[in-house]
N, CA, C and O atoms as CSV, one atom per row, in Angstrom:
chain,resi,resn,atom,element,x,y,z
A,1,MET,N,N,-131.798,73.122,-14.922
A,1,MET,CA,C,-132.215,71.992,-15.766
A,1,MET,C,C,-131.189,71.790,-16.885
A,1,MET,O,O,-130.843,72.718,-17.615
A,2,LYS,N,N,-130.729,70.575,-16.991
A,2,LYS,CA,C,-129.714,70.284,-17.998
A,2,LYS,C,C,-130.347,70.149,-19.374
A,2,LYS,O,O,-131.410,69.546,-19.524
A,3,LEU,N,N,-129.688,70.712,-20.372
A,3,LEU,CA,C,-130.171,70.553,-21.740
A,3,LEU,C,C,-129.825,69.180,-22.278
A,3,LEU,O,O,-130.583,68.595,-23.052
A,4,ILE,N,N,-128.674,68.668,-21.862
A,4,ILE,CA,C,-128.260,67.354,-22.341
A,4,ILE,C,C,-127.949,66.480,-21.141
A,4,ILE,O,O,-127.163,66.846,-20.267
A,5,GLN,N,N,-128.576,65.331,-21.118
A,5,GLN,CA,C,-128.333,64.377,-20.042
A,5,GLN,C,C,-127.591,63.186,-20.637
A,5,GLN,O,O,-128.031,62.610,-21.632
A,6,ILE,N,N,-126.483,62.822,-20.037
A,6,ILE,CA,C,-125.673,61.733,-20.573
A,6,ILE,C,C,-125.704,60.570,-19.591
A,6,ILE,O,O,-125.397,60.719,-18.408
A,7,VAL,N,N,-126.075,59.427,-20.105
A,7,VAL,CA,C,-126.114,58.217,-19.295
A,7,VAL,C,C,-125.142,57.227,-19.923
A,7,VAL,O,O,-125.221,56.931,-21.115
A,8,ARG,N,N,-124.236,56.725,-19.114
A,8,ARG,CA,C,-123.203,55.837,-19.643
A,8,ARG,C,C,-123.385,54.441,-19.049
A,8,ARG,O,O,-123.587,54.281,-17.846
A,9,TYR,N,N,-123.311,53.452,-19.909
A,9,TYR,CA,C,-123.465,52.076,-19.476
A,9,TYR,C,C,-122.213,51.283,-19.818
A,9,TYR,O,O,-121.692,51.381,-20.928
A,10,ARG,N,N,-121.739,50.505,-18.870
A,10,ARG,CA,C,-120.711,49.543,-19.196
A,10,ARG,C,C,-121.397,48.359,-19.868
A,10,ARG,O,O,-122.495,47.956,-19.485
A,11,ILE,N,N,-120.728,47.814,-20.872
A,11,ILE,CA,C,-121.342,46.747,-21.649
A,11,ILE,C,C,-121.327,45.431,-20.882
A,11,ILE,O,O,-120.284,44.993,-20.394
A,12,ASN,N,N,-122.492,44.811,-20.783
A,12,ASN,CA,C,-122.561,43.431,-20.333
A,12,ASN,C,C,-123.368,42.648,-21.367
A,12,ASN,O,O,-123.834,43.209,-22.359
A,13,THR,N,N,-123.524,41.367,-21.128
A,13,THR,CA,C,-124.156,40.516,-22.142
A,13,THR,C,C,-125.584,40.953,-22.425
A,13,THR,O,O,-126.010,40.963,-23.580
A,14,HIS,N,N,-126.327,41.314,-21.386
A,14,HIS,CA,C,-127.726,41.701,-21.564
A,14,HIS,C,C,-127.830,42.959,-22.420
A,14,HIS,O,O,-128.631,43.019,-23.352
A,15,VAL,N,N,-127.011,43.967,-22.098
A,15,VAL,CA,C,-127.032,45.212,-22.861
A,15,VAL,C,C,-126.591,44.959,-24.300
A,15,VAL,O,O,-127.159,45.517,-25.239
A,16,LEU,N,N,-125.567,44.106,-24.465
A,16,LEU,CA,C,-125.060,43.818,-25.800
A,16,LEU,C,C,-126.134,43.160,-26.665
A,16,LEU,O,O,-126.267,43.483,-27.845
A,17,ASN,N,N,-126.897,42.243,-26.081
A,17,ASN,CA,C,-127.968,41.593,-26.829
A,17,ASN,C,C,-129.048,42.596,-27.221
A,17,ASN,O,O,-129.585,42.534,-28.327
A,18,GLN,N,N,-129.366,43.517,-26.316
A,18,GLN,CA,C,-130.347,44.546,-26.638
A,18,GLN,C,C,-129.851,45.429,-27.777
A,18,GLN,O,O,-130.618,45.797,-28.667
A,19,LEU,N,N,-128.558,45.766,-27.745
A,19,LEU,CA,C,-128.012,46.609,-28.795
A,19,LEU,C,C,-128.038,45.916,-30.144
A,19,LEU,O,O,-128.290,46.549,-31.169
A,20,LYS,N,N,-127.776,44.615,-30.146
A,20,LYS,CA,C,-127.825,43.879,-31.401
A,20,LYS,C,C,-129.231,43.931,-31.995
A,20,LYS,O,O,-129.398,44.075,-33.206
A,21,GLN,N,N,-130.245,43.811,-31.126
A,21,GLN,CA,C,-131.623,43.889,-31.608
A,21,GLN,C,C,-131.941,45.278,-32.141
A,21,GLN,O,O,-132.603,45.422,-33.169
A,22,ILE,N,N,-131.465,46.299,-31.435
A,22,ILE,CA,C,-131.702,47.673,-31.885
A,22,ILE,C,C,-131.052,47.903,-33.244
A,22,ILE,O,O,-131.665,48.462,-34.153
A,23,VAL,N,N,-129.802,47.462,-33.367
A,23,VAL,CA,C,-129.085,47.677,-34.618
A,23,VAL,C,C,-129.768,46.958,-35.763
A,23,VAL,O,O,-129.881,47.507,-36.860
A,24,MET,N,N,-130.228,45.725,-35.522
A,24,MET,CA,C,-130.927,45.002,-36.568
A,24,MET,C,C,-132.232,45.710,-36.927
A,24,MET,O,O,-132.653,45.703,-38.084
A,25,SER,N,N,-132.862,46.315,-35.933
A,25,SER,CA,C,-134.176,46.911,-36.172
A,25,SER,C,C,-134.091,48.212,-36.967
A,25,SER,O,O,-135.080,48.631,-37.568
A,26,ILE,N,N,-132.923,48.855,-36.977
A,26,ILE,CA,C,-132.833,50.102,-37.738
A,26,ILE,C,C,-132.029,49.928,-39.020
A,26,ILE,O,O,-131.650,50.904,-39.668
A,27,TYR,N,N,-131.773,48.670,-39.376
A,27,TYR,CA,C,-131.231,48.344,-40.696
A,27,TYR,C,C,-129.932,49.079,-41.015
A,27,TYR,O,O,-129.818,49.753,-42.039
A,28,LEU,N,N,-128.958,48.936,-40.120
A,28,LEU,CA,C,-127.661,49.556,-40.390
A,28,LEU,C,C,-126.972,48.830,-41.532
A,28,LEU,O,O,-127.236,47.659,-41.802
A,29,LEU,N,N,-126.088,49.552,-42.189
A,29,LEU,CA,C,-125.341,48.952,-43.288
A,29,LEU,C,C,-124.454,47.827,-42.758
A,29,LEU,O,O,-123.963,47.899,-41.631
A,30,PRO,N,N,-124.249,46.790,-43.571
A,30,PRO,CA,C,-123.516,45.609,-43.109
A,30,PRO,C,C,-122.112,45.906,-42.582
A,30,PRO,O,O,-121.636,45.209,-41.685
A,31,PHE,N,N,-121.442,46.927,-43.122
A,31,PHE,CA,C,-120.075,47.178,-42.673
A,31,PHE,C,C,-120.025,47.742,-41.259
A,31,PHE,O,O,-118.961,47.793,-40.642
A,32,VAL,N,N,-121.174,48.161,-40.751
A,32,VAL,CA,C,-121.213,48.708,-39.392
A,32,VAL,C,C,-121.408,47.604,-38.356
A,32,VAL,O,O,-121.007,47.751,-37.201
A,33,LEU,N,N,-122.019,46.509,-38.768
A,33,LEU,CA,C,-122.385,45.458,-37.827
A,33,LEU,C,C,-121.221,44.887,-37.016
A,33,LEU,O,O,-121.402,44.616,-35.829
A,34,PRO,N,N,-120.028,44.689,-37.603
A,34,PRO,CA,C,-118.932,44.152,-36.788
A,34,PRO,C,C,-118.569,45.029,-35.594
A,34,PRO,O,O,-118.007,44.545,-34.612
A,35,LEU,N,N,-118.885,46.305,-35.680
A,35,LEU,CA,C,-118.628,47.224,-34.576
A,35,LEU,C,C,-119.356,46.796,-33.306
A,35,LEU,O,O,-118.836,46.931,-32.199
A,36,ILE,N,N,-120.563,46.281,-33.486
A,36,ILE,CA,C,-121.409,45.957,-32.342
A,36,ILE,C,C,-120.794,44.854,-31.481
A,36,ILE,O,O,-121.032,44.789,-30.275
A,37,PHE,N,N,-120.010,43.998,-32.106
A,37,PHE,CA,C,-119.483,42.857,-31.374
A,37,PHE,C,C,-118.224,43.185,-30.584
A,37,PHE,O,O,-117.703,42.333,-29.864
A,38,SER,N,N,-117.731,44.417,-30.713
A,38,SER,CA,C,-116.545,44.802,-29.948
A,38,SER,C,C,-116.789,46.097,-29.180
A,38,SER,O,O,-115.868,46.879,-28.944
A,39,LEU,N,N,-118.037,46.307,-28.797
A,39,LEU,CA,C,-118.378,47.549,-28.105
A,39,LEU,C,C,-117.744,47.614,-26.728
A,39,LEU,O,O,-117.636,46.609,-26.026
A,40,GLN,N,N,-117.329,48.817,-26.357
A,40,GLN,CA,C,-116.766,49.015,-25.028
A,40,GLN,C,C,-117.757,49.748,-24.122
A,40,GLN,O,O,-117.954,49.363,-22.970
A,41,ASP,N,N,-118.358,50.771,-24.632
A,41,ASP,CA,C,-119.366,51.440,-23.824
A,41,ASP,C,C,-120.362,52.160,-24.713
A,41,ASP,O,O,-120.150,52.336,-25.912
A,42,VAL,N,N,-121.457,52.571,-24.086
A,42,VAL,CA,C,-122.572,53.173,-24.808
A,42,VAL,C,C,-122.929,54.485,-24.122
A,42,VAL,O,O,-123.029,54.553,-22.897
A,43,LEU,N,N,-123.116,55.509,-24.917
A,43,LEU,CA,C,-123.625,56.765,-24.386
A,43,LEU,C,C,-125.017,56.997,-24.949
A,43,LEU,O,O,-125.246,56.842,-26.149
A,44,ILE,N,N,-125.944,57.367,-24.078
A,44,ILE,CA,C,-127.275,57.740,-24.546
A,44,ILE,C,C,-127.459,59.226,-24.241
A,44,ILE,O,O,-127.487,59.640,-23.082
A,45,LEU,N,N,-127.581,60.001,-25.288
A,45,LEU,CA,C,-127.768,61.436,-25.122
A,45,LEU,C,C,-129.239,61.796,-25.319
A,45,LEU,O,O,-129.868,61.386,-26.295
A,46,ILE,N,N,-129.765,62.558,-24.387
A,46,ILE,CA,C,-131.151,63.005,-24.475
A,46,ILE,C,C,-131.137,64.526,-24.391
A,46,ILE,O,O,-130.764,65.093,-23.364
A,47,ASN,N,N,-131.545,65.186,-25.476
A,47,ASN,CA,C,-131.541,66.645,-25.413
A,47,ASN,C,C,-132.896,67.170,-24.945
A,47,ASN,O,O,-133.785,66.389,-24.605
A,48,LYS,N,N,-133.050,68.478,-24.930
A,48,LYS,CA,C,-134.258,69.070,-24.352
A,48,LYS,C,C,-135.518,68.716,-25.131
A,48,LYS,O,O,-136.624,68.812,-24.599
A,49,ASN,N,N,-135.359,68.305,-26.392
A,49,ASN,CA,C,-136.517,67.890,-27.187
A,49,ASN,C,C,-136.734,66.390,-27.131
A,49,ASN,O,O,-137.536,65.845,-27.890
A,50,TYR,N,N,-136.017,65.716,-26.227
A,50,TYR,CA,C,-136.124,64.271,-26.066
A,50,TYR,C,C,-135.800,63.525,-27.360
A,50,TYR,O,O,-136.456,62.548,-27.722
A,51,ILE,N,N,-134.769,64.019,-28.041
A,51,ILE,CA,C,-134.238,63.296,-29.186
A,51,ILE,C,C,-133.164,62.348,-28.650
A,51,ILE,O,O,-132.190,62.769,-28.025
A,52,PHE,N,N,-133.371,61.077,-28.909
A,52,PHE,CA,C,-132.434,60.089,-28.379
A,52,PHE,C,C,-131.343,59.810,-29.398
A,52,PHE,O,O,-131.617,59.630,-30.584
A,53,ASN,N,N,-130.122,59.775,-28.933
A,53,ASN,CA,C,-129.012,59.359,-29.770
A,53,ASN,C,C,-128.188,58.323,-29.027
A,53,ASN,O,O,-127.781,58.533,-27.885
A,54,LEU,N,N,-127.952,57.214,-29.685
A,54,LEU,CA,C,-127.048,56.223,-29.123
A,54,LEU,C,C,-125.656,56.494,-29.688
A,54,LEU,O,O,-125.481,56.603,-30.901
A,55,ILE,N,N,-124.685,56.602,-28.817
A,55,ILE,CA,C,-123.306,56.751,-29.264
A,55,ILE,C,C,-122.557,55.504,-28.804
A,55,ILE,O,O,-122.394,55.264,-27.608
A,56,LEU,N,N,-122.109,54.722,-29.772
A,56,LEU,CA,C,-121.471,53.454,-29.482
A,56,LEU,C,C,-119.975,53.576,-29.766
A,56,LEU,O,O,-119.577,54.021,-30.843
A,57,ARG,N,N,-119.153,53.182,-28.799
A,57,ARG,CA,C,-117.707,53.259,-29.002
A,57,ARG,C,C,-117.106,51.881,-28.760
A,57,ARG,O,O,-117.357,51.260,-27.727
A,58,ASP,N,N,-116.318,51.409,-29.708
A,58,ASP,CA,C,-115.727,50.087,-29.551
A,58,ASP,C,C,-114.303,50.197,-29.024
A,58,ASP,O,O,-113.823,51.296,-28.745
A,59,ILE,N,N,-113.630,49.064,-28.889
A,59,ILE,CA,C,-112.315,49.035,-28.266
A,59,ILE,C,C,-111.258,49.744,-29.096
A,59,ILE,O,O,-110.198,50.100,-28.580
A,60,ASN,N,N,-111.538,49.953,-30.379
A,60,ASN,CA,C,-110.600,50.666,-31.238
A,60,ASN,C,C,-110.871,52.167,-31.283
A,60,ASN,O,O,-110.183,52.909,-31.985
A,61,GLY,N,N,-111.872,52.604,-30.535
A,61,GLY,CA,C,-112.181,54.022,-30.489
A,61,GLY,C,C,-113.082,54.481,-31.621
A,61,GLY,O,O,-113.308,55.680,-31.788
A,62,ILE,N,N,-113.599,53.540,-32.398
A,62,ILE,CA,C,-114.510,53.896,-33.482
A,62,ILE,C,C,-115.855,54.279,-32.872
A,62,ILE,O,O,-116.368,53.591,-31.990
A,63,VAL,N,N,-116.411,55.373,-33.348
A,63,VAL,CA,C,-117.660,55.876,-32.779
A,63,VAL,C,C,-118.777,55.781,-33.812
A,63,VAL,O,O,-118.597,56.138,-34.976
A,64,LEU,N,N,-119.917,55.300,-33.375
A,64,LEU,CA,C,-121.092,55.224,-34.225
A,64,LEU,C,C,-122.227,55.949,-33.516
A,64,LEU,O,O,-122.535,55.657,-32.361
A,65,ILE,N,N,-122.839,56.885,-34.205
A,65,ILE,CA,C,-123.946,57.645,-33.620
A,65,ILE,C,C,-125.244,57.243,-34.321
A,65,ILE,O,O,-125.352,57.311,-35.545
A,66,ILE,N,N,-126.211,56.830,-33.530
A,66,ILE,CA,C,-127.492,56.406,-34.083
A,66,ILE,C,C,-128.582,57.323,-33.537
A,66,ILE,O,O,-128.709,57.491,-32.324
A,67,ASN,N,N,-129.354,57.906,-34.423
A,67,ASN,CA,C,-130.526,58.645,-33.977
A,67,ASN,C,C,-131.609,57.621,-33.681
A,67,ASN,O,O,-132.201,57.031,-34.585
A,68,ALA,N,N,-131.850,57.425,-32.394
A,68,ALA,CA,C,-132.713,56.320,-31.970
A,68,ALA,C,C,-134.045,56.814,-31.421
A,68,ALA,O,O,-134.689,56.133,-30.622
A,69,GLN,N,N,-134.447,57.988,-31.850
A,69,GLN,CA,C,-135.665,58.572,-31.280
A,69,GLN,C,C,-136.871,57.656,-31.472
A,69,GLN,O,O,-137.668,57.470,-30.552
A,70,ARG,N,N,-137.002,57.089,-32.662
A,70,ARG,CA,C,-138.193,56.289,-32.930
A,70,ARG,C,C,-138.183,54.965,-32.172
A,70,ARG,O,O,-139.219,54.309,-32.058
A,71,LEU,N,N,-137.033,54.571,-31.658
A,71,LEU,CA,C,-136.970,53.326,-30.913
A,71,LEU,C,C,-137.603,53.467,-29.531
A,71,LEU,O,O,-137.977,52.472,-28.910
A,72,PHE,N,N,-137.722,54.709,-29.050
A,72,PHE,CA,C,-138.205,54.927,-27.694
A,72,PHE,C,C,-139.573,55.604,-27.664
A,72,PHE,O,O,-140.041,56.023,-26.606
A,73,MET,N,N,-140.203,55.706,-28.817
A,73,MET,CA,C,-141.501,56.381,-28.877
A,73,MET,C,C,-142.571,55.487,-28.259
A,73,MET,O,O,-143.741,55.868,-28.208
């Protein structure tokens, strides 16, 4: 049994729109928002305690980690 399961998604319009809603819903600081519009891929990490983390990486290699556990409750 894996302790960490990694699911990787290539960004398409549908996923990008969902991410924008998620980001708005967790009230990220304004300087982070431009990152969302240049995303390249998304990693969702789920550990053994089912703590969800979104790892967002844009085309410049900037990484943003969001603890998104409450989004999936």
